[in-house]
C-alpha positions in Angstrom: -47.7 53.3 -12.6 -44.3 52.2 -14.0 -41.2 52.9 -12.1 -38.1 54.5 -13.7 -35.7 52.8 -11.1 -34.2 49.3 -11.3 -33.7 47.4 -8.2 -30.6 48.3 -6.0 -27.5 46.2 -6.1 -26.3 47.4 -2.7 -27.9 49.1 0.4 -27.6 52.9 0.2 -24.2 54.2 1.4 -22.3 50.9 1.1 -21.0 51.2 -2.5 -20.5 53.8 -5.3 -20.6 53.8 -9.1 -19.7 56.5 -11.4 -22.1 54.9 -14.0 -25.4 55.4 -12.0 -26.2 58.5 -13.8 -25.8 56.8 -17.2 -27.9 53.9 -16.0 -30.7 56.3 -14.9 -30.5 58.1 -18.2 -30.5 54.7 -20.1 -33.7 54.0 -18.3 -35.3 57.2 -18.9 -34.5 56.8 -22.6 -36.2 53.5 -22.7 -39.4 54.6 -21.1 -39.7 57.8 -23.2 -38.9 56.1 -26.5 -40.4 52.6 -25.8 -37.0 51.1 -27.1 -34.2 49.4 -25.3 -31.4 52.0 -24.9 -29.0 50.6 -27.4 -31.7 50.6 -30.2 -32.7 54.2 -29.2 -29.1 55.3 -29.2 -28.6 53.7 -32.8 -31.9 55.1 -34.2 -31.7 58.6 -32.8 -27.9 59.4 -32.6 -25.5 56.9 -34.2 -27.3 56.3 -37.5 -28.2 60.0 -38.2 -24.5 60.8 -37.7 -23.3 58.2 -39.9 -21.4 56.3 -37.2 -21.3 52.9 -38.8 -18.6 51.2 -36.7 -19.9 52.3 -33.1 -21.1 49.4 -31.2 -23.2 49.1 -27.9 -23.2 45.3 -27.6 -20.1 43.0 -27.2 -21.3 40.6 -29.8 -21.3 43.4 -32.4 -17.5 43.8 -32.0 -16.9 40.6 -34.0 -18.0 42.5 -37.2 -15.0 44.7 -37.2 -11.4 44.8 -36.1 -11.4 45.4 -32.4 -9.0 45.2 -29.5 -10.1 42.7 -26.7 -9.5 43.1 -23.1 -7.7 40.5 -21.0 -7.2 39.5 -17.5 -3.7 39.3 -15.8 -2.3 36.3 -14.0 -4.0 35.8 -10.6 -1.9 37.3 -7.7 0.2 35.0 -5.6 
């Protein structure tokens, strides 16, 4: 039997992440569709909606004009 859960990064009660629900949803989508989450998102949502400039992977941002993040100067 396949499990839907990925290994934990931290012991329960030691950290919190607002994205844990999205991570779980992504894994459920992978199991149900048999595709990795970004392929399923493109095939089932983005392409049917005609969203041609929506990206899921950082390397895809190079195809279009995009703002890039940056790191500030180290403190001290």
